[in-house]
N, CA, C and O atoms as a Tinker XYZ file with bonds, in Angstrom:
   500  protein
     1  N   -181.634000   33.364000  244.989000    73     2
     2  CA  -182.654000   32.631000  245.687000    64     1     3
     3  C   -183.748000   32.161000  244.734000    63     2     4     5
     4  O   -184.160000   31.004000  244.814000    81     3
     5  N   -184.225000   33.003000  243.850000    73     3     6
     6  CA  -185.267000   32.604000  242.901000    64     5     7
     7  C   -184.613000   32.344000  241.553000    63     6     8     9
     8  O   -183.855000   33.172000  241.048000    81     7
     9  N   -184.913000   31.196000  240.980000    73     7    10
    10  CA  -184.357000   30.830000  239.680000    64     9    11
    11  C   -185.161000   31.424000  238.533000    63    10    12    13
    12  O   -184.589000   31.910000  237.557000    81    11
    13  N   -186.487000   31.387000  238.645000    73    11    14
    14  CA  -187.352000   31.952000  237.617000    64    13    15
    15  C   -188.749000   32.157000  238.189000    63    14    16    17
    16  O   -189.066000   31.699000  239.287000    81    15
    17  N   -189.566000   32.851000  237.426000    73    15    18
    18  CA  -190.957000   33.086000  237.801000    64    17    19
    19  C   -191.809000   32.843000  236.561000    63    18    20    21
    20  O   -191.342000   33.037000  235.439000    81    19
    21  N   -193.047000   32.423000  236.758000    73    19    22
    22  CA  -193.971000   32.162000  235.652000    64    21    23
    23  C   -195.261000   32.946000  235.873000    63    22    24    25
    24  O   -195.752000   33.065000  236.996000    81    23
    25  N   -195.797000   33.475000  234.777000    73    23    26
    26  CA  -197.090000   34.156000  234.831000    64    25    27
    27  C   -197.958000   33.649000  233.686000    63    26    28    29
    28  O   -197.445000   33.189000  232.666000    81    27
    29  N   -199.258000   33.735000  233.858000    73    27    30
    30  CA  -200.201000   33.353000  232.812000    64    29    31
    31  C   -200.816000   34.582000  232.175000    63    30    32    33
    32  O   -201.115000   35.560000  232.860000    81    31
    33  N   -201.005000   34.535000  230.864000    73    31    34
    34  CA  -201.555000   35.679000  230.127000    64    33    35
    35  C   -202.672000   35.228000  229.187000    63    34    36    37
    36  O   -202.775000   34.053000  228.837000    81    35
    37  N   -203.500000   36.185000  228.789000    73    35    38
    38  CA  -204.655000   35.867000  227.958000    64    37    39
    39  C   -204.354000   35.833000  226.465000    63    38    40    41
    40  O   -205.049000   35.145000  225.718000    81    39
    41  N   -203.339000   36.558000  226.015000    73    39    42
    42  CA  -203.039000   36.668000  224.585000    64    41    43
    43  C   -201.525000   36.627000  224.401000    63    42    44    45
    44  O   -200.846000   37.634000  224.602000    81    43
    45  N   -201.000000   35.478000  224.024000    73    43    46
    46  CA  -199.555000   35.292000  223.954000    64    45    47
    47  C   -198.896000   36.189000  222.900000    63    46    48    49
    48  O   -197.780000   36.664000  223.112000    81    47
    49  N   -199.565000   36.426000  221.779000    73    47    50
    50  CA  -198.988000   37.289000  220.734000    64    49    51
    51  C   -198.900000   38.735000  221.216000    63    50    52    53
    52  O   -197.872000   39.388000  221.038000    81    51
    53  N   -199.964000   39.231000  221.820000    73    51    54
    54  CA  -199.958000   40.595000  222.360000    64    53    55
    55  C   -198.891000   40.725000  223.455000    63    54    56    57
    56  O   -198.168000   41.719000  223.523000    81    55
    57  N   -198.813000   39.721000  224.287000    73    55    58
    58  CA  -197.832000   39.724000  225.369000    64    57    59
    59  C   -196.414000   39.729000  224.824000    63    58    60    61
    60  O   -195.551000   40.421000  225.365000    81    59
    61  N   -196.155000   38.972000  223.766000    73    59    62
    62  CA  -194.806000   38.964000  223.189000    64    61    63
    63  C   -194.447000   40.352000  222.655000    63    62    64    65
    64  O   -193.330000   40.825000  222.867000    81    63
    65  N   -195.364000   40.993000  221.978000    73    63    66
    66  CA  -195.086000   42.349000  221.477000    64    65    67
    67  C   -194.747000   43.285000  222.629000    63    66    68    69
    68  O   -193.813000   44.083000  222.538000    81    67
    69  N   -195.508000   43.185000  223.710000    73    67    70
    70  CA  -195.297000   44.039000  224.869000    64    69    71
    71  C   -193.940000   43.766000  225.519000    63    70    72    73
    72  O   -193.146000   44.690000  225.697000    81    71
    73  N   -193.667000   42.516000  225.872000    73    71    74
    74  CA  -192.431000   42.202000  226.589000    64    73    75
    75  C   -191.192000   42.317000  225.699000    63    74    76    77
    76  O   -190.122000   42.678000  226.190000    81    75
    77  N   -191.313000   42.020000  224.406000    73    75    78
    78  CA  -190.169000   42.251000  223.510000    64    77    79
    79  C   -189.769000   43.726000  223.556000    63    78    80    81
    80  O   -188.586000   44.048000  223.667000    81    79
    81  N   -190.749000   44.614000  223.471000    73    79    82
    82  CA  -190.477000   46.057000  223.481000    64    81    83
    83  C   -189.993000   46.527000  224.845000    63    82    84    85
    84  O   -189.023000   47.282000  224.928000    81    83
    85  N   -190.649000   46.096000  225.909000    73    83    86
    86  CA  -190.325000   46.581000  227.249000    64    85    87
    87  C   -188.990000   46.065000  227.768000    63    86    88    89
    88  O   -188.282000   46.793000  228.463000    81    87
    89  N   -188.630000   44.826000  227.446000    73    87    90
    90  CA  -187.428000   44.228000  228.020000    64    89    91
    91  C   -186.164000   44.411000  227.188000    63    90    92    93
    92  O   -185.060000   44.287000  227.717000    81    91
    93  N   -186.305000   44.703000  225.898000    73    91    94
    94  CA  -185.123000   44.912000  225.056000    64    93    95
    95  C   -184.209000   46.013000  225.590000    63    94    96    97
    96  O   -182.995000   45.811000  225.610000    81    95
    97  N   -184.726000   47.170000  226.025000    73    95    98
    98  CA  -183.836000   48.210000  226.549000    64    97    99
    99  C   -183.068000   47.787000  227.806000    63    98   100   101
   100  O   -182.077000   48.418000  228.176000    81    99
   101  N   -183.527000   46.724000  228.453000    73    99   102
   102  CA  -182.884000   46.255000  229.676000    64   101   103
   103  C   -181.878000   45.137000  229.403000    63   102   104   105
   104  O   -181.219000   44.644000  230.319000    81   103
   105  N   -181.768000   44.743000  228.131000    73   103   106
   106  CA  -180.822000   43.695000  227.761000    64   105   107
   107  C   -181.383000   42.287000  227.841000    63   106   108   109
   108  O   -180.628000   41.317000  227.782000    81   107
   109  N   -182.707000   42.160000  227.975000    73   107   110
   110  CA  -183.340000   40.852000  228.025000    64   109   111
   111  C   -184.016000   40.584000  226.693000    63   110   112   113
   112  O   -184.431000   41.513000  226.000000    81   111
   113  N   -184.126000   39.313000  226.339000    73   111   114
   114  CA  -184.782000   38.972000  225.080000    64   113   115
   115  C   -185.539000   37.662000  225.233000    63   114   116   117
   116  O   -185.377000   36.936000  226.214000    81   115
   117  N   -186.363000   37.383000  224.246000    73   115   118
   118  CA  -187.119000   36.138000  224.229000    64   117   119
   119  C   -186.156000   35.023000  223.819000    63   118   120   121
   120  O   -185.663000   35.006000  222.691000    81   119
   121  N   -185.892000   34.101000  224.730000    73   119   122
   122  CA  -184.966000   33.006000  224.486000    64   121   123
   123  C   -185.687000   31.717000  224.124000    63   122   124   125
   124  O   -185.069000   30.770000  223.636000    81   123
   125  N   -186.988000   31.681000  224.362000    73   123   126
   126  CA  -187.783000   30.501000  224.069000    64   125   127
   127  C   -189.174000   30.944000  223.657000    63   126   128   129
   128  O   -189.801000   31.752000  224.343000    81   127
   129  N   -189.656000   30.425000  222.549000    73   127   130
   130  CA  -191.000000   30.781000  222.086000    64   129   131
   131  C   -191.677000   29.547000  221.512000    63   130   132   133
   132  O   -191.167000   28.909000  220.591000    81   131
   133  N   -192.814000   29.230000  222.064000    73   131   134
   134  CA  -193.632000   28.145000  221.555000    64   133   135
   135  C   -195.026000   28.670000  221.279000    63   134   136   137
   136  O   -195.293000   29.860000  221.446000    81   135
   137  N   -195.901000   27.798000  220.862000    73   135   138
   138  CA  -197.265000   28.225000  220.538000    64   137   139
   139  C   -197.967000   28.854000  221.739000    63   138   140   141
   140  O   -198.735000   29.803000  221.582000    81   139
   141  N   -197.712000   28.337000  222.920000    73   139   142
   142  CA  -198.402000   28.852000  224.089000    64   141   143
   143  C   -197.489000   29.309000  225.209000    63   142   144   145
   144  O   -197.935000   29.455000  226.347000    81   143
   145  N   -196.197000   29.543000  224.904000    73   143   146
   146  CA  -195.305000   29.979000  225.971000    64   145   147
   147  C   -194.151000   30.823000  225.432000    63   146   148   149
   148  O   -193.784000   30.744000  224.260000    81   147
   149  N   -193.600000   31.627000  226.325000    73   147   150
   150  CA  -192.448000   32.474000  226.032000    64   149   151
   151  C   -191.502000   32.396000  227.221000    63   150   152   153
   152  O   -191.934000   32.213000  228.359000    81   151
   153  N   -190.211000   32.537000  226.950000    73   151   154
   154  CA  -189.229000   32.575000  228.020000    64   153   155
   155  C   -188.267000   33.721000  227.800000    63   154   156   157
   156  O   -187.660000   33.818000  226.734000    81   155
   157  N   -188.112000   34.602000  228.794000    73   155   158
   158  CA  -187.271000   35.795000  228.684000    64   157   159
   159  C   -186.109000   35.738000  229.665000    63   158   160   161
   160  O   -186.220000   35.201000  230.767000    81   159
   161  N   -184.988000   36.309000  229.226000    73   159   162
   162  CA  -183.825000   36.430000  230.087000    64   161   163
   163  C   -182.658000   36.999000  229.310000    63   162   164   165
   164  O   -182.812000   37.455000  228.177000    81   163
   165  N   -181.492000   36.967000  229.925000    73   163   166
   166  CA  -180.262000   37.423000  229.267000    64   165   167
   167  C   -179.399000   36.207000  228.934000    63   166   168   169
   168  O   -179.093000   35.960000  227.768000    81   167
   169  N   -179.010000   35.454000  229.955000    73   167   170
   170  CA  -178.181000   34.263000  229.759000    64   169   171
   171  C   -178.980000   32.975000  229.905000    63   170   172   173
   172  O   -178.513000   31.909000  229.502000    81   171
   173  N   -180.140000   33.057000  230.459000    73   171   174
   174  CA  -181.040000   31.931000  230.657000    64   173   175
   175  C   -182.412000   32.471000  230.980000    63   174   176   177
   176  O   -182.552000   33.638000  231.344000    81   175
   177  N   -183.417000   31.643000  230.852000    73   175   178
   178  CA  -184.789000   32.093000  231.069000    64   177   179
   179  C   -185.040000   32.319000  232.562000    63   178   180   181
   180  O   -184.820000   31.433000  233.388000    81   179
   181  N   -185.507000   33.530000  232.883000    73   179   182
   182  CA  -185.882000   33.861000  234.258000    64   181   183
   183  C   -187.367000   34.224000  234.362000    63   182   184   185
   184  O   -187.934000   34.226000  235.454000    81   183
   185  N   -187.988000   34.528000  233.229000    73   183   186
   186  CA  -189.422000   34.837000  233.199000    64   185   187
   187  C   -190.091000   33.941000  232.173000    63   186   188   189
   188  O   -189.847000   34.069000  230.974000    81   187
   189  N   -190.930000   33.038000  232.643000    73   187   190
   190  CA  -191.736000   32.196000  231.766000    64   189   191
   191  C   -193.133000   32.778000  231.691000    63   190   192   193
   192  O   -193.702000   33.181000  232.705000    81   191
   193  N   -193.681000   32.821000  230.492000    73   191   194
   194  CA  -195.026000   33.343000  230.267000    64   193   195
   195  C   -195.801000   32.277000  229.501000    63   194   196   197
   196  O   -195.341000   31.783000  228.472000    81   195
   197  N   -196.967000   31.930000  230.003000    73   195   198
   198  CA  -197.779000   30.898000  229.379000    64   197   199
   199  C   -199.186000   31.406000  229.126000    63   198   200   201
   200  O   -199.721000   32.200000  229.899000    81   199
   201  N   -199.780000   30.941000  228.037000    73   199   202
   202  CA  -201.171000   31.271000  227.730000    64   201   203
   203  C   -202.068000   30.546000  228.726000    63   202   204   205
   204  O   -201.842000   29.382000  229.055000    81   203
   205  N   -203.079000   31.250000  229.195000    73   203   206
   206  CA  -204.032000   30.654000  230.125000    64   205   207
   207  C   -205.397000   31.303000  229.927000    63   206   208   209
   208  O   -205.507000   32.434000  229.454000    81   207
   209  N   -206.410000   30.572000  230.293000    73   207   210
   210  CA  -207.770000   31.123000  230.243000    64   209   211
   211  C   -208.074000   31.966000  231.471000    63   210   212   213
   212  O   -209.109000   32.631000  231.524000    81   211
   213  N   -207.169000   31.947000  232.475000    73   211   214
   214  CA  -207.450000   32.627000  233.740000    64   213   215
   215  C   -206.281000   33.474000  234.228000    63   214   216   217
   216  O   -205.752000   33.219000  235.310000    81   215
   217  N   -205.859000   34.487000  233.445000    73   215   218
   218  CA  -204.811000   35.373000  233.967000    64   217   219
   219  C   -205.392000   36.279000  235.051000    63   218   220   221
   220  O   -206.603000   36.309000  235.268000    81   219
   221  N   -204.535000   36.998000  235.708000    73   219   222
   222  CA  -204.993000   37.966000  236.710000    64   221   223
   223  C   -205.827000   39.017000  235.982000    63   222   224   225
   224  O   -205.310000   39.669000  235.075000    81   223
   225  N   -207.090000   39.206000  236.342000    73   223   226
   226  CA  -207.889000   40.246000  235.685000    64   225   227
   227  C   -207.262000   41.623000  235.900000    63   226   228   229
   228  O   -206.768000   41.923000  236.987000    81   227
   229  N   -207.285000   42.448000  234.873000    73   227   230
   230  CA  -206.658000   43.769000  234.928000    64   229   231
   231  C   -207.225000   44.648000  236.038000    63   230   232   233
   232  O   -206.552000   45.570000  236.499000    81   231
   233  N   -208.440000   44.378000  236.465000    73   231   234
   234  CA  -209.045000   45.213000  237.503000    64   233   235
   235  C   -208.816000   44.653000  238.917000    63   234   236   237
   236  O   -209.349000   45.194000  239.885000    81   235
   237  N   -208.034000   43.580000  239.041000    73   235   238
   238  CA  -207.740000   43.009000  240.349000    64   237   239
   239  C   -206.235000   43.082000  240.594000    63   238   240   241
   240  O   -205.449000   43.072000  239.647000    81   239
   241  N   -205.845000   43.153000  241.833000    73   239   242
   242  CA  -204.430000   43.184000  242.199000    64   241   243
   243  C   -204.061000   41.865000  242.856000    63   242   244   245
   244  O   -204.613000   41.508000  243.896000    81   243
   245  N   -203.132000   41.146000  242.253000    73   243   246
   246  CA  -202.682000   39.896000  242.844000    64   245   247
   247  C   -201.633000   40.147000  243.916000    63   246   248   249
   248  O   -201.391000   39.290000  244.766000    81   247
   249  N   -201.012000   41.317000  243.876000    73   247   250
   250  CA  -199.904000   41.602000  244.767000    64   249   251
   251  C   -198.574000   41.250000  244.123000    63   250   252   253
   252  O   -197.521000   41.617000  244.644000    81   251
   253  N   -198.605000   40.543000  242.996000    73   251   254
   254  CA  -197.380000   40.170000  242.298000    64   253   255
   255  C   -196.735000   41.414000  241.695000    63   254   256   257
   256  O   -197.403000   42.245000  241.079000    81   255
   257  N   -195.447000   41.518000  241.882000    73   255   258
   258  CA  -194.674000   42.652000  241.376000    64   257   259
   259  C   -193.338000   42.084000  240.897000    63   258   260   261
   260  O   -192.648000   41.393000  241.647000    81   259
   261  N   -192.978000   42.373000  239.656000    73   259   262
   262  CA  -191.724000   41.873000  239.095000    64   261   263
   263  C   -190.837000   43.064000  238.786000    63   262   264   265
   264  O   -191.253000   43.991000  238.092000    81   263
   265  N   -189.610000   43.042000  239.301000    73   263   266
   266  CA  -188.654000   44.124000  239.071000    64   265   267
   267  C   -187.487000   43.607000  238.242000    63   266   268   269
   268  O   -186.869000   42.598000  238.581000    81   267
   269  N   -187.192000   44.313000  237.147000    73   267   270
   270  CA  -186.082000   43.978000  236.270000    64   269   271
   271  C   -184.951000   44.987000  236.465000    63   270   272   273
   272  O   -185.203000   46.185000  236.600000    81   271
   273  N   -183.723000   44.511000  236.478000    73   271   274
   274  CA  -182.559000   45.371000  236.632000    64   273   275
   275  C   -182.198000   46.016000  235.302000    63   274   276   277
   276  O   -182.169000   45.353000  234.265000    81   275
   277  N   -181.925000   47.310000  235.342000    73   275   278
   278  CA  -181.451000   48.048000  234.166000    64   277   279
   279  C   -179.984000   48.400000  234.370000    63   278   280   281
   280  O   -179.553000   48.650000  235.496000    81   279
   281  N   -179.224000   48.419000  233.295000    73   279   282
   282  CA  -177.797000   48.749000  233.376000    64   281   283
   283  C   -177.573000   50.206000  233.734000    63   282   284   285
   284  O   -176.574000   50.556000  234.362000    81   283
   285  N   -178.524000   51.064000  233.322000    73   283   286
   286  CA  -178.384000   52.494000  233.590000    64   285   287
   287  C   -179.765000   53.145000  233.585000    63   286   288   289
   288  O   -180.771000   52.504000  233.280000    81   287
   289  N   -179.791000   54.409000  233.924000    73   287   290
   290  CA  -181.072000   55.124000  233.993000    64   289   291
   291  C   -181.735000   55.265000  232.629000    63   290   292   293
   292  O   -182.962000   55.292000  232.530000    81   291
   293  N   -180.930000   55.355000  231.588000    73   291   294
   294  CA  -181.488000   55.409000  230.240000    64   293   295
   295  C   -182.288000   54.157000  229.913000    63   294   296   297
   296  O   -183.301000   54.228000  229.217000    81   295
   297  N   -181.839000   53.020000  230.411000    73   295   298
   298  CA  -182.588000   51.776000  230.216000    64   297   299
   299  C   -183.934000   51.813000  230.906000    63   298   300   301
   300  O   -184.923000   51.312000  230.371000    81   299
   301  N   -183.981000   52.401000  232.090000    73   299   302
   302  CA  -185.247000   52.553000  232.814000    64   301   303
   303  C   -186.194000   53.435000  232.005000    63   302   304   305
   304  O   -187.372000   53.114000  231.844000    81   303
   305  N   -185.670000   54.547000  231.499000    73   303   306
   306  CA  -186.488000   55.457000  230.692000    64   305   307
   307  C   -187.024000   54.766000  229.442000    63   306   308   309
   308  O   -188.203000   54.893000  229.111000    81   307
   309  N   -186.148000   54.030000  228.747000    73   307   310
   310  CA  -186.536000   53.343000  227.513000    64   309   311
   311  C   -187.542000   52.225000  227.797000    63   310   312   313
   312  O   -188.477000   52.026000  227.022000    81   311
   313  N   -187.360000   51.499000  228.895000    73   311   314
   314  CA  -188.309000   50.467000  229.319000    64   313   315
   315  C   -189.707000   51.076000  229.467000    63   314   316   317
   316  O   -190.678000   50.560000  228.914000    81   315
   317  N   -189.798000   52.170000  230.214000    73   315   318
   318  CA  -191.094000   52.800000  230.482000    64   317   319
   319  C   -191.749000   53.271000  229.190000    63   318   320   321
   320  O   -192.931000   53.012000  228.962000    81   319
   321  N   -190.995000   53.957000  228.350000    73   319   322
   322  CA  -191.543000   54.474000  227.087000    64   321   323
   323  C   -192.038000   53.337000  226.192000    63   322   324   325
   324  O   -193.132000   53.418000  225.632000    81   323
   325  N   -191.236000   52.280000  226.057000    73   323   326
   326  CA  -191.617000   51.160000  225.192000    64   325   327
   327  C   -192.818000   50.415000  225.755000    63   326   328   329
   328  O   -193.713000   50.026000  225.005000    81   327
   329  N   -192.846000   50.213000  227.062000    73   327   330
   330  CA  -193.952000   49.487000  227.681000    64   329   331
   331  C   -195.276000   50.228000  227.521000    63   330   332   333
   332  O   -196.297000   49.615000  227.208000    81   331
   333  N   -195.262000   51.530000  227.730000    73   331   334
   334  CA  -196.488000   52.324000  227.578000    64   333   335
   335  C   -196.921000   52.352000  226.113000    63   334   336   337
   336  O   -198.113000   52.283000  225.814000    81   335
   337  N   -195.968000   52.453000  225.218000    73   335   338
   338  CA  -196.276000   52.484000  223.782000    64   337   339
   339  C   -196.913000   51.174000  223.318000    63   338   340   341
   340  O   -197.733000   51.173000  222.401000    81   339
   341  N   -196.537000   50.061000  223.950000    73   339   342
   342  CA  -197.049000   48.753000  223.528000    64   341   343
   343  C   -198.213000   48.253000  224.379000    63   342   344   345
   344  O   -198.462000   47.049000  224.435000    81   343
   345  N   -198.924000   49.157000  225.038000    73   343   346
   346  CA  -200.157000   48.777000  225.720000    64   345   347
   347  C   -200.101000   48.705000  227.224000    63   346   348   349
   348  O   -201.100000   48.371000  227.861000    81   347
   349  N   -198.953000   49.013000  227.811000    73   347   350
   350  CA  -198.871000   49.043000  229.264000    64   349   351
   351  C   -199.452000   50.345000  229.802000    63   350   352   353
   352  O   -199.531000   51.342000  229.084000    81   351
   353  N   -199.856000   50.331000  231.067000    73   351   354
   354  CA  -200.360000   51.541000  231.715000    64   353   355
   355  C   -199.299000   52.078000  232.661000    63   354   356   357
   356  O   -198.710000   51.328000  233.438000    81   355
   357  N   -199.064000   53.365000  232.591000    73   355   358
   358  CA  -198.116000   54.003000  233.496000    64   357   359
   359  C   -198.554000   53.760000  234.935000    63   358   360   361
   360  O   -199.722000   53.923000  235.286000    81   359
   361  N   -197.587000   53.366000  235.755000    73   359   362
   362  CA  -197.862000   53.156000  237.175000    64   361   363
   363  C   -196.780000   53.831000  238.014000    63   362   364   365
   364  O   -196.596000   53.513000  239.189000    81   363
   365  N   -196.065000   54.773000  237.387000    73   363   366
   366  CA  -194.996000   55.515000  238.049000    64   365   367
   367  C   -193.909000   55.862000  237.054000    63   366   368   369
   368  O   -193.100000   55.008000  236.691000    81   367
   369  N   -193.882000   57.100000  236.613000    73   367   370
   370  CA  -192.908000   57.543000  235.612000    64   369   371
   371  C   -191.483000   57.384000  236.138000    63   370   372   373
   372  O   -191.277000   57.321000  237.350000    81   371
   373  N   -190.489000   57.317000  235.234000    73   371   374
   374  CA  -189.094000   57.183000  235.662000    64   373   375
   375  C   -188.676000   58.315000  236.595000    63   374   376   377
   376  O   -188.996000   59.482000  236.367000    81   375
   377  N   -187.960000   57.946000  237.641000    73   375   378
   378  CA  -187.467000   58.948000  238.573000    64   377   379
   379  C   -186.871000   58.320000  239.812000    63   378   380   381
   380  O   -186.956000   57.110000  240.023000    81   379
   381  N   -186.269000   59.160000  240.624000    73   379   382
   382  CA  -185.690000   58.742000  241.897000    64   381   383
   383  C   -186.815000   58.423000  242.879000    63   382   384   385
   384  O   -187.792000   59.167000  242.971000    81   383
   385  N   -186.681000   57.339000  243.597000    73   383   386
   386  CA  -187.623000   56.943000  244.645000    64   385   387
   387  C   -186.884000   57.071000  245.980000    63   386   388   389
   388  O   -186.277000   56.112000  246.456000    81   387
   389  N   -186.942000   58.253000  246.570000    73   387   390
   390  CA  -186.203000   58.556000  247.807000    64   389   391
   391  C   -186.547000   57.593000  248.943000    63   390   392   393
   392  O   -185.716000   57.329000  249.811000    81   391
   393  N   -187.782000   57.067000  248.934000    73   391   394
   394  CA  -188.176000   56.118000  249.978000    64   393   395
   395  C   -187.294000   54.870000  249.978000    63   394   396   397
   396  O   -187.131000   54.216000  251.008000    81   395
   397  N   -186.724000   54.544000  248.804000    73   395   398
   398  CA  -185.910000   53.340000  248.670000    64   397   399
   399  C   -184.413000   53.647000  248.673000    63   398   400   401
   400  O   -183.597000   52.730000  248.768000    81   399
   401  N   -184.048000   54.906000  248.570000    73   399   402
   402  CA  -182.639000   55.284000  248.577000    64   401   403
   403  C   -182.370000   56.439000  247.638000    63   402   404   405
   404  O   -183.152000   56.704000  246.726000    81   403
   405  N   -181.261000   57.125000  247.862000    73   403   406
   406  CA  -180.929000   58.306000  247.076000    64   405   407
   407  C   -180.611000   57.998000  245.612000    63   406   408   409
   408  O   -180.706000   58.883000  244.761000    81   407
   409  N   -180.235000   56.752000  245.314000    73   407   410
   410  CA  -179.890000   56.382000  243.933000    64   409   411
   411  C   -180.878000   55.396000  243.327000    63   410   412   413
   412  O   -180.604000   54.827000  242.270000    81   411
   413  N   -182.015000   55.182000  243.969000    73   411   414
   414  CA  -182.998000   54.212000  243.470000    64   413   415
   415  C   -183.811000   54.877000  242.363000    63   414   416   417
   416  O   -184.750000   55.626000  242.632000    81   415
   417  N   -183.439000   54.596000  241.121000    73   415   418
   418  CA  -184.096000   55.173000  239.949000    64   417   419
   419  C   -184.951000   54.081000  239.321000    63   418   420   421
   420  O   -184.432000   53.029000  238.950000    81   419
   421  N   -186.248000   54.314000  239.197000    73   419   422
   422  CA  -187.150000   53.259000  238.737000    64   421   423
   423  C   -188.339000   53.826000  237.974000    63   422   424   425
   424  O   -188.649000   55.015000  238.048000    81   423
   425  N   -188.989000   52.934000  237.241000    73   423   426
   426  CA  -190.237000   53.236000  236.547000    64   425   427
   427  C   -191.152000   52.024000  236.701000    63   426   428   429
   428  O   -190.684000   50.888000  236.774000    81   427
   429  N   -192.449000   52.275000  236.748000    73   427   430
   430  CA  -193.427000   51.225000  236.991000    64   429   431
   431  C   -194.497000   51.239000  235.900000    63   430   432   433
   432  O   -194.934000   52.300000  235.454000    81   431
   433  N   -194.912000   50.039000  235.478000    73   431   434
   434  CA  -195.920000   49.883000  234.437000    64   433   435
   435  C   -196.803000   48.693000  234.808000    63   434   436   437
   436  O   -196.346000   47.754000  235.461000    81   435
   437  N   -198.049000   48.737000  234.395000    73   435   438
   438  CA  -198.940000   47.594000  234.502000    64   437   439
   439  C   -199.076000   47.015000  233.099000    63   438   440   441
   440  O   -199.455000   47.725000  232.168000    81   439
   441  N   -198.768000   45.728000  232.943000    73   439   442
   442  CA  -198.805000   45.116000  231.608000    64   441   443
   443  C   -200.249000   44.895000  231.156000    63   442   444   445
   444  O   -201.168000   45.109000  231.946000    81   443
   445  N   -200.477000   44.474000  229.903000    73   443   446
   446  CA  -201.845000   44.330000  229.387000    64   445   447
   447  C   -202.738000   43.359000  230.163000    63   446   448   449
   448  O   -203.962000   43.442000  230.066000    81   447
   449  N   -202.139000   42.435000  230.938000    73   447   450
   450  CA  -202.943000   41.505000  231.734000    64   449   451
   451  C   -203.086000   41.935000  233.183000    63   450   452   453
   452  O   -203.717000   41.234000  233.975000    81   451
   453  N   -202.506000   43.087000  233.548000    73   451   454
   454  CA  -202.660000   43.589000  234.899000    64   453   455
   455  C   -201.500000   43.315000  235.834000    63   454   456   457
   456  O   -201.584000   43.639000  237.018000    81   455
   457  N   -200.406000   42.720000  235.333000    73   455   458
   458  CA  -199.235000   42.477000  236.172000    64   457   459
   459  C   -198.428000   43.754000  236.329000    63   458   460   461
   460  O   -198.232000   44.500000  235.370000    81   459
   461  N   -197.960000   44.001000  237.551000    73   459   462
   462  CA  -197.168000   45.187000  237.839000    64   461   463
   463  C   -195.692000   44.870000  237.631000    63   462   464   465
   464  O   -195.146000   43.962000  238.259000    81   463
   465  N   -195.049000   45.632000  236.737000    73   463   466
   466  CA  -193.635000   45.414000  236.466000    64   465   467
   467  C   -192.870000   46.728000  236.650000    63   466   468   469
   468  O   -193.420000   47.821000  236.518000    81   467
   469  N   -191.601000   46.575000  236.954000    73   467   470
   470  CA  -190.731000   47.709000  237.265000    64   469   471
   471  C   -189.385000   47.497000  236.605000    63   470   472   473
   472  O   -188.941000   46.361000  236.434000    81   471
   473  N   -188.739000   48.583000  236.236000    73   471   474
   474  CA  -187.318000   48.567000  235.858000    64   473   475
   475  C   -186.606000   49.459000  236.847000    63   474   476   477
   476  O   -187.112000   50.522000  237.208000    81   475
   477  N   -185.421000   49.031000  237.294000    73   475   478
   478  CA  -184.701000   49.707000  238.363000    64   477   479
   479  C   -183.206000   49.790000  238.057000    63   478   480   481
   480  O   -182.616000   48.853000  237.520000    81   479
   481  N   -182.609000   50.919000  238.407000    73   479   482
   482  CA  -181.163000   51.095000  238.352000    64   481   483
   483  C   -180.744000   51.748000  239.664000    63   482   484   485
   484  O   -181.311000   52.767000  240.060000    81   483
   485  N   -179.768000   51.175000  240.329000    73   483   486
   486  CA  -179.318000   51.693000  241.613000    64   485   487
   487  C   -178.045000   52.503000  241.531000    63   486   488   489
   488  O   -177.492000   52.899000  242.557000    81   487
   489  N   -177.570000   52.756000  240.318000    73   487   490
   490  CA  -176.348000   53.524000  240.135000    64   489   491
   491  C   -176.633000   55.019000  240.244000    63   490   492   493
   492  O   -177.688000   55.491000  239.822000    81   491
   493  N   -175.696000   55.749000  240.807000    73   491   494
   494  CA  -175.811000   57.214000  240.863000    64   493   495
   495  C   -175.726000   57.758000  239.444000    63   494   496   497
   496  O   -175.100000   57.155000  238.572000    81   495
   497  N   -176.358000   58.899000  239.223000    73   495   498
   498  CA  -176.398000   59.501000  237.878000    64   497   499
   499  C   -175.038000   59.814000  237.333000    63   498   500
   500  O   -174.923000   60.321000  236.217000    81   499
């Protein structure tokens, strides 16, 4: 249903360091990089990131939430560790989320601009 999503960020270089680290364990990479934009995906760009003077302030909640699929639970763990190491804030350590199902394994992070991102694996352990 959705082909891609775009977000605006305050510091494109900082954002690239963050998303390169956070998305690599999930099998996604930067497929497009320009002076003021980045494009991430596996086979095609699904996340566009552009420099802007007005990103979502870190102290405000836009309600936007982006969930990335992980091949396995180890990918979820690696996503969370890399994201926190590169400036993300923990918003839910890796683990089973029983509210969503017995096999819903996920981790949540807030990126440096305040966007809420998640990595998820629905496979049983």
